C-alpha positions in Angstrom: -27.0 58.1 -35.4 -24.8 60.6 -35.7 -24.2 63.4 -32.8 -22.4 66.5 -32.3 -21.1 66.9 -28.4 -19.7 69.3 -27.0 -19.2 70.0 -22.9 -18.8 73.0 -20.5 -16.6 71.3 -17.6 -16.2 73.6 -14.7 -13.1 72.1 -12.6 -10.2 70.1 -14.7 -10.4 66.6 -13.3 -14.0 66.0 -14.0 -12.8 67.9 -17.7 -10.4 65.1 -17.5 -13.0 62.5 -16.8 -15.6 63.6 -19.5 -13.6 63.7 -22.4 -12.0 60.4 -22.0 -15.8 59.0 -21.9 -16.1 60.4 -24.9 -13.4 59.1 -26.5 -14.3 55.6 -25.8 -17.5 56.3 -28.3 -16.3 59.2 -31.3 -14.0 61.7 -32.2 -12.5 64.8 -30.7 -13.0 67.5 -33.6 -12.1 70.2 -31.1 -11.0 70.4 -27.5 -14.3 69.8 -25.7 -16.9 68.5 -29.2 -17.0 65.2 -30.4 -18.7 63.9 -33.6 -20.2 60.5 -32.6 -21.7 57.2 -34.4 -23.5 55.5 -32.4 -26.8 53.2 -31.8 -28.9 54.1 -29.4 -28.6 51.2 -27.0 -24.9 52.7 -27.0 -26.2 56.5 -26.4 -27.4 55.6 -23.0 -24.2 54.4 -22.1 -22.5 57.2 -23.1 -25.5 59.6 -21.4 -24.6 57.6 -18.0 -21.2 57.7 -18.2 -21.0 61.0 -18.4 -23.8 61.8 -15.9 -21.8 59.9 -13.6 -18.2 62.4 -13.5 -20.8 65.4 -13.8 -21.5 68.0 -11.0 -24.7 69.5 -12.4 -25.3 72.3 -10.7 -21.7 74.0 -12.8 -21.1 71.2 -15.5 -23.0 70.7 -19.0 -22.9 68.2 -22.0 -25.3 69.1 -25.1 -26.1 66.3 -27.7 -26.3 67.3 -31.1 -28.2 64.7 -32.9 -26.9 65.3 -37.0 -29.8 64.3 -39.4 -29.1 61.9 -42.5 -29.5 63.5 -45.1 -27.0 66.3 -43.9 -23.8 64.6 -43.3 -22.8 64.4 -46.1 -22.3 68.4 -45.8 -20.2 70.4 -43.3 -18.2 72.9 -42.9 -14.5 72.9 -41.3 -12.4 75.9 -41.5 -8.9 75.5 -40.6 -7.1 71.4 -39.5 -10.0 69.2 -38.5 -9.6 66.6 -34.8 -6.7 64.9 -36.6 -5.0 67.9 -37.9 -5.8 68.5 -41.1 -7.5 70.0 -44.0 -10.8 68.9 -45.4 -11.8 69.3 -48.4 -15.3 68.4 -50.4 -18.4 70.6 -49.9 -18.7 73.6 -47.9 -21.3 74.8 -46.2 -22.1 78.4 -44.3 -24.2 78.0 -40.8 
């Protein structure tokens, strides 16, 4: 399963901890956005770890599943998470 995970964390210390959790599972594509390819079991583990670091009253994490048919079509303007401009099909969303 492929996911896009975005988060908004209120406190810098928790922000660093959430970023570390996400880095264990995927590729950072923006400061608070990760692309993650993951199994359902690992996703449950990721969610438990993230929730353990969060303050549910002020922090948020969103998990967006990416359909298999859409894996090859994505939009990137400027540099990607690895500092390179990607060529390929472009879709404006």
